C-alpha positions in Angstrom: 15.8 -27.2 -18.2 15.6 -23.0 -18.0 13.5 -21.6 -15.4 11.2 -19.7 -17.7 9.8 -20.7 -21.1 9.0 -18.4 -23.3 6.1 -17.7 -26.1 7.1 -15.6 -29.1 4.4 -12.6 -29.7 5.9 -11.8 -33.3 9.5 -9.7 -32.7 8.5 -9.8 -28.8 9.9 -12.6 -26.5 6.7 -13.3 -23.2 8.6 -14.8 -21.1 6.8 -17.8 -19.1 8.4 -18.4 -15.9 8.1 -21.9 -14.4 8.0 -21.5 -10.8 4.3 -20.1 -10.9 0.6 -20.7 -12.3 -1.4 -19.6 -14.4 -4.7 -19.2 -15.5 -6.4 -19.3 -18.7 -7.3 -15.4 -18.3 -3.2 -14.1 -18.4 -2.8 -14.3 -14.9 0.5 -15.9 -12.8 -0.5 -17.2 -9.1 2.8 -17.9 -7.2 1.4 -19.8 -3.9 3.0 -17.9 -0.8 2.1 -20.2 1.6 -0.7 -23.3 1.8 -3.3 -21.9 0.0 -2.5 -18.3 -0.5 -1.2 -17.0 -3.8 0.1 -13.7 -5.1 -1.1 -13.0 -8.8 0.1 -10.6 -11.0 -0.3 -10.5 -15.1 1.9 -12.2 -17.2 4.0 -10.2 -19.7 1.6 -11.8 -22.7 -1.1 -9.8 -20.6 0.8 -6.9 -20.3 2.0 -6.4 -23.9 -1.0 -6.7 -25.4 -2.3 -4.1 -23.0 0.9 -1.7 -23.3 1.2 1.3 -21.0 -0.9 0.7 -17.7 -1.5 4.0 -15.5 -4.7 3.1 -14.1 -5.4 0.7 -11.4 -9.5 0.1 -9.7 -11.0 -2.4 -7.9 -14.1 -3.0 -7.5 -14.4 -6.0 -4.6 -13.3 -5.4 -1.6 -10.3 -7.2 0.4 -11.8 -10.4 2.3 -14.7 -10.7 -0.9 -15.1 -14.3 -1.6 -14.9 -14.1 -5.0 -15.6 -16.6 -8.4 -13.8 -17.5 -11.2 -14.0 -14.9 -14.0 -15.9 -13.0 -11.9 -15.4 -8.9 -12.1 -13.4 -7.5 -9.4 -11.6 -4.4 -11.2 -11.3 -2.2 -14.3 -7.3 -1.5 -15.9 -6.7 1.6 -18.1 -3.8 1.7 -20.9 -3.1 3.3 -23.7 -4.5 0.8 -25.5 -7.9 0.5 -23.9 -10.3 -0.1 -20.7 -10.1 -3.4 -19.5 -12.3 -5.2 -16.7 -10.2 -7.7 -14.7 -11.3 -11.1 -13.3 -10.6 -13.5 -10.3 -8.2 -16.1 -12.2 -10.0 -19.1 -9.3 -12.4 -18.9 -7.3 -11.9 -17.8 -3.8 -10.8 -14.9 -1.4 -9.3 -11.4 -2.1 -6.7 -11.4 1.2 -5.1 -8.0 0.4 -4.2 -5.5 -2.9 -0.6 -4.4 -3.4 -1.6 -1.0 -2.6 1.8 0.2 -4.2 0.5 -0.6 -7.3 -2.8 1.2 -6.8 -0.8 4.7 -5.9 1.6 4.3 -9.1 0.9 0.9 -11.4 3.9 1.8 -13.3 5.6 -1.7 -11.6 3.3 -3.4 -13.8 4.5 -2.0 -16.6 8.3 -2.8 -15.8 8.1 -5.7 -13.7 5.1 -8.1 -13.5 6.2 -10.7 -11.9 7.9 -9.1 -8.9 6.4 -5.4 -7.3 3.9 -5.3 -10.0 2.0 -8.1 -8.5 -1.8 -6.7 -7.8 -2.9 -8.6 -5.2 -3.2 -11.9 -2.9 -5.6 -14.4 -2.5 -6.7 -17.6 -1.1 -6.9 -20.2 -3.5 -7.3 -24.8 -3.9 -8.7 -24.3 -7.3 -6.8 -26.2 -10.4 -4.3 -24.1 -12.3 -2.7 -24.1 -14.9 1.9 -25.1 -15.4 3.7 -23.4 -17.5 3.7 -25.4 -19.8 -0.1 -25.6 -20.0 -0.1 -22.1 -20.3 2.1 -21.8 -23.5 -0.4 -24.3 -24.9 -3.3 -21.6 -24.2 -1.6 -19.3 -25.4 -0.6 -21.5 -29.0 -4.1 -21.9 -29.5 -5.1 -18.2 -28.9 -2.5 -16.6 -30.9 -4.0 -16.6 -34.5 -6.6 -14.8 -32.6 -5.2 -12.4 -31.1 -3.2 -11.4 -34.2 -6.7 -10.9 -35.7 -7.7 -8.6 -32.9 -4.2 -6.8 -32.6 -4.3 -6.0 -36.3 -8.1 -4.5 -35.9 -6.8 -2.2 -33.0 -4.3 -0.9 -35.5 -6.5 -0.3 -38.5 
């Protein structure tokens, strides 16, 4: 069994590592220790955003958050987008390196491009469940992409 699943976005292959969990908002969560997770964008979301060049948080470290609560903003070559908490929990710390230079999000989303660490015990999606979310939403995503291009 491969340590990564793949989702085809046209000719682009989005990698979905099996060693972490996912939110339906296209973020990965990887356990760092009991209840503490490192969080970042999936390669699927990075591909849709394209070149990320600005990141700002609207909550402070130590803040309690609710799933889908707006916690920040990201600017890319495609758009300015709100960032939402992937689960109920508490923000422990932000990745200061990507605040200074968010280019790591573009080149290493599953490594040095991580966004934050949070404590959560919320139920999350497996890699296989996340692939099903992508498959179920791909038709609408393509329509949105085509609408942005025309």
